[in-house]
N, C-alpha and C positions, 0 to 999 in steps of 0.2 A: 606783617609788614613793619610794624614798629621795632620788632626784634632785629630784623634785617637792617634797618636804618642804624640802630645802635651798634651792631657788629661792624658795619661799614665805617661809621664814624670812629670807632675804636681802632680799626685798621689804618685809617688815614692819619690819626694823631699819634700813633706809636712811633717813638724815636728809634732810630737804628741803634743796635747794641754793639759796642766796641768789642773786638775779639779779645779773649783772655790771653794774657801773657804769662807764661810759666814762671812761677816764683823760684827763688833760690839763685845760686851761683851759676855762672855760665860754664858748661862742660868744656868749652874750648880753653878756658883758663887753666884747666888741670892737665891737659896734654896738648900744647900748641905745636902740632906736628910741623916739622920744618924739613924741607928737602935737603939732603946731605947730612942731617944730624947723625952723629955716631953715639951709640950707647954701649956701655960695657956693664955686664952683670956678673956677680959671683953667684954660683949655683951650688947649693948644699943639699945633698940627698943621701939616701942610704948607700948609694954607689960612691960617695965621697964628695970631694969639692972639685969644681971646674969653673971655667970662665966662658961666658957667652958674649959675643960681640954682635951688635945689630946696627945696621945702617938704614935710615929712613930715606926712601927714594920716592919722589913724586911721580905719579903715573897720570894717565888721562882721567877725565871726568871726576876730579877731586879725590881720587883714591891715592893712598900712600902705601907703598910696599914696605913692610916692616919685617925684616928677616926673611927666612925661607918660607914661602907659602902663606904668609899672613898679610892681610891688607886691612887698612883702616881708613875711615873718613868721618869727618864731622858733618852732620846735617842739622836740621832744625830741632831734632829731638835729642841729639847727643853724639857720642862716639860709637860708631857702628863697625863691626868687623865682617859684615856680609852674612852672618848668621844670627848675631845677637848684639844688643847694645851693652857695651862695657861700662859706659857712663851714660845716664839718661836723665832727662829733665822730669820732674823738678828736682833739683839738688837740695833737698831738705832731709834732715835726719828722719828715718822711718819710711821714706818713699820706697816703693818696691815695684818690680816688674818681673816678668818671667820670659824665658825663651825655650823653644823646642828645637835644638840644633839638628836632631835626627829623631825618627820615630821611637817612642818609648823613653826618651830622655827629656826631663823637665828640669831646667835650671831656674832657681828662684833667687833673684837679686834683691839686695836691700842696701840703701845708703845708711852707713853707721856713723860717719863723721863728715862734717863739712866745715871748711875754714877753721879746723881745730889745730891746736898745737901738735906738731909732729912728734912722734916718739924720739927720744934722744939718738937712737941708732940711725935715724933718717935725718941727720942734721943738715943735709943739703937744702932743705926747705924749712921755712918757718911755719907755713900753714899747709895742712894736708886734707885730702879727701880719702875716705876709706869706704870701699864697697865690698860686700860679701855676697857670695853665691853659694847656694846649697843644692846638692843633688843627691837623691836617695840612691844608695848602693846596697840593696838587700837590707841587712840588719844594721848597717852603718850609714852615715851621711858624709859625703865628700864636701868639705868646706874650703872654699878658695877666698882669700882676702887680698884685694889689690889696694895698694897705697900709692896715691898720686900727690906730687908736690905742686903747689900753686905756681904757675908760670914755668914749671920745670918738666913735668911729665911723670911717667911711671918710675917709681922709686923701689917698690918691693912687691913681690907676690908670695904669699904663704899658702901652702896647701896642707890641710889637716884631714884626718879621718876622725869622725866623732862617733863614739859608741852610744848604745842606747841609754847609758847612764849619764851622758853628757860630757864625758872626758874626751879631750882632744889629744891626738897623737900627730905630731908634725911629720909630714911625709917629705916635704921639700921646702926650700926657701931660695928665692931668687932676689938678690939685693943689688941695686945699682952701685957700681964702684967708681964710675967716672962719667962726666958729662961734657959735651962740647956743643 
């Protein structure tokens, strides 16, 4: 009986615990999606150089159509494309998550820079966020690195194949050439 009284007393005097708020920067700051925004990218790949233009269009239920067939939205966890989080809380260096976009495919994401000085070739922004995703492809690893400019959005996407010895071979580069 005494134990039951102590347990009841403890339950009555316990203060409610405030929910934890994720640390780090706000994902929305790194791609503030805007209806009507036009983006232009230079694409460099083995097939040569080309240009890709994308228009962001607002759809219903907080989704934005970004180019052909891709949609994005911000939610409480980050920037989601319907299959995976491209940017996810907490935005602190070393934070990681994974996605399984289809059976047998595992993408491992990691935050590698937050509020860091952007590389000189990405001069459109002063502060950048860099996120890497790795996916096993037999004997090699596909490495994709996204660069986002604070209050600007996507600046660059680099795709590499990484061999067993760690060497990277660039497969493609998509770099923002204009913003509006």
